[in-house]
C-alpha positions in Angstrom: -10.1 -26.4 13.9 -10.1 -22.1 15.4 -13.5 -20.9 16.6 -12.6 -17.0 16.9 -15.0 -14.6 19.1 -15.0 -10.9 18.2 -15.1 -8.7 20.7 -18.0 -6.2 21.9 -19.7 -4.3 19.2 -17.6 -5.7 16.7 -18.1 -8.7 14.2 -16.5 -11.4 11.8 -15.9 -8.1 9.5 -13.1 -7.0 12.0 -9.6 -6.3 10.7 -8.3 -9.4 12.4 -11.1 -12.2 12.0 -11.1 -10.9 8.3 -7.0 -11.8 8.5 -7.2 -14.7 9.8 -10.0 -16.1 7.9 -7.6 -15.3 4.7 -4.7 -16.9 6.4 -6.8 -20.2 7.3 -8.3 -20.2 3.7 -4.5 -20.1 1.9 -3.5 -22.9 4.1 -6.4 -25.0 2.8 -8.1 -24.6 6.4 -11.2 -23.2 5.6 -13.4 -25.4 6.5 -11.4 -25.4 10.0 -12.9 -21.8 10.4 -15.2 -20.6 12.5 -16.6 -17.0 13.4 -19.6 -16.0 14.1 -21.8 -13.2 14.8 -22.3 -13.5 18.6 -25.8 -11.8 19.9 -24.8 -8.9 22.5 -25.7 -11.5 25.7 -22.9 -13.1 27.4 -25.5 -15.8 28.0 -26.5 -16.7 23.9 -22.8 -15.9 22.8 -21.2 -18.6 25.1 -24.5 -21.0 24.1 -23.3 -20.4 20.1 -19.8 -20.4 20.6 -20.2 -23.7 23.0 -22.5 -25.2 20.0 -19.7 -24.6 17.8 -17.3 -26.3 19.5 -19.0 -29.1 21.3 -18.2 -31.5 18.4 -14.4 -30.8 18.2 -11.7 -32.8 19.9 -10.2 -30.6 22.6 -7.3 -31.2 21.3 -8.3 -30.2 17.9 -10.1 -26.7 18.7 -8.4 -23.5 19.9 -10.3 -20.9 20.7 -9.0 -17.5 19.6 -10.6 -14.3 21.4 -10.2 -10.7 20.7 -11.2 -7.9 23.6 -15.0 -9.1 25.1 -14.0 -12.2 22.8 -10.9 -13.7 25.0 -13.3 -13.2 28.3 -15.4 -15.6 27.0 -12.4 -17.8 24.7 -10.9 -18.1 28.7 -14.3 -19.5 29.7 -14.6 -22.1 26.9 -10.9 -22.9 26.9 -11.6 -23.8 30.7 -14.7 -25.9 30.2 -13.9 -27.8 27.4 -10.1 -28.1 28.0 -8.9 -26.6 24.7 -6.4 -24.2 23.6 -7.0 -20.0 23.9 -5.4 -17.1 22.3 -6.1 -14.2 24.0 -5.6 -10.8 21.7 -5.9 -8.0 24.1 -8.7 -10.0 26.4 -11.3 -8.3 28.8 -10.2 -9.9 32.3 -12.8 -8.2 34.2 -15.7 -7.8 31.7 -18.7 -7.3 34.0 -16.8 -4.3 35.2 -15.6 -2.9 32.4 -18.5 -3.2 30.4 -21.0 -2.3 33.3 -20.0 1.3 31.7 -21.7 0.2 28.7 -25.3 -0.4 29.6 -28.1 1.2 26.8 -28.2 2.0 23.5 -25.1 1.0 21.5 -23.9 0.5 17.3 -21.8 -1.9 15.7 -19.1 -0.7 14.6 -18.6 -2.5 10.8 -22.4 -2.0 10.4 -23.9 1.2 12.5 -26.5 -1.6 13.5 -28.0 -0.1 16.8 -28.2 -2.9 19.8 -29.1 -2.1 23.1 -26.7 -3.9 25.7 -29.3 -4.3 29.1 -28.1 -4.2 32.4 -28.7 -8.2 32.4 -26.1 -8.7 30.7 -23.4 -7.6 33.1 -24.9 -10.3 35.2 -24.5 -12.4 32.9 -20.5 -11.7 32.2 -20.3 -12.6 36.3 -21.8 -15.9 35.7 -19.1 -17.1 33.7 -16.3 -14.9 35.0 -12.7 -17.3 35.6 -11.0 -16.5 38.9 -8.0 -17.7 37.3 -6.7 -20.2 34.5 -6.4 -23.5 35.9 -3.8 -24.4 33.1 -2.2 -21.6 31.9 0.6 -23.5 29.6 -3.1 -23.9 27.2 -3.3 -19.9 27.2 -1.4 -17.7 24.3 -1.4 -14.0 25.4 -1.1 -11.1 22.8 -1.2 -7.9 25.0 -0.6 -4.4 23.4 0.8 -1.6 25.7 -0.9 1.3 23.8 -4.0 -0.6 24.3 -6.3 2.5 24.7 -9.1 0.6 26.1 -8.3 -2.1 28.4 -4.8 -2.4 30.9 -2.2 -4.3 29.6 -0.8 -5.3 33.0 -4.3 -6.9 34.4 -4.1 -9.2 31.1 -0.4 -9.9 31.7 -0.9 -10.6 35.5 -4.0 -12.6 34.9 -2.4 -14.8 32.0 1.0 -15.4 34.2 2.5 -18.1 33.3 1.2 -18.5 30.2 3.2 -17.6 26.9 2.8 -14.6 25.8 3.4 -11.7 23.2 3.7 -8.2 24.7 3.8 -5.8 22.1 4.9 -2.5 22.6 2.7 0.2 21.9 -0.3 -1.2 19.5 -3.3 -0.5 20.3 -6.7 -2.2 21.4 -7.3 -3.8 18.0 -3.9 -4.4 17.5 -3.7 -2.3 13.9 0.0 -4.3 13.4 -1.6 -7.7 13.9 -0.3 -8.9 11.0 2.8 -9.1 12.4 2.1 -11.6 15.0 -0.7 -13.4 12.8 2.2 -16.8 12.2 3.0 -16.8 15.7 -0.9 -16.9 16.6 -1.1 -19.1 14.0 1.6 -21.7 15.1 -0.3 -22.1 18.4 -3.3 -22.5 17.2 -2.9 -25.6 14.8 0.3 -26.9 16.3 0.2 -30.9 17.9 -2.7 -32.0 15.6 -4.7 -28.8 15.5 -6.5 -27.9 12.6 
């Protein structure tokens, strides 16, 4: 199963999520795809992701996370001993999102929500200091990311499989070029 976790202010309607859902359906694996709308609360987002993942055997699960979803995916991979693909992931989410406390709107719906100060503490509570088994991770990082530092990503996931994309952007607008490699990693060795 692939569990896809979108980023801050994003949704299952994001470009990458829709592309992945379509690719899974084309492979006859639509039943092995999960992409929930994550709550603003990191504690609630992790609880939802864990509830979707916990009935899947670790060797049959890959968590794919984009941006803040990558931060969540790393924590889940550490807890569940499963694989993770990280797409321009937040490495220091408490630091990076401390500046986002207050009124926000969702990218795809325009729906308002409040990113509360206690959410920064919820992020700190699930911080992974270092991945314990780097071989379990695949980092896809764009040097043109205008939101997060790709070098922090590269260094944090040292020893992991890495695809450093020259240029591009935070959303990885050319993601379709990297999708086959992402799926190959996510679905190999009995993953489905």
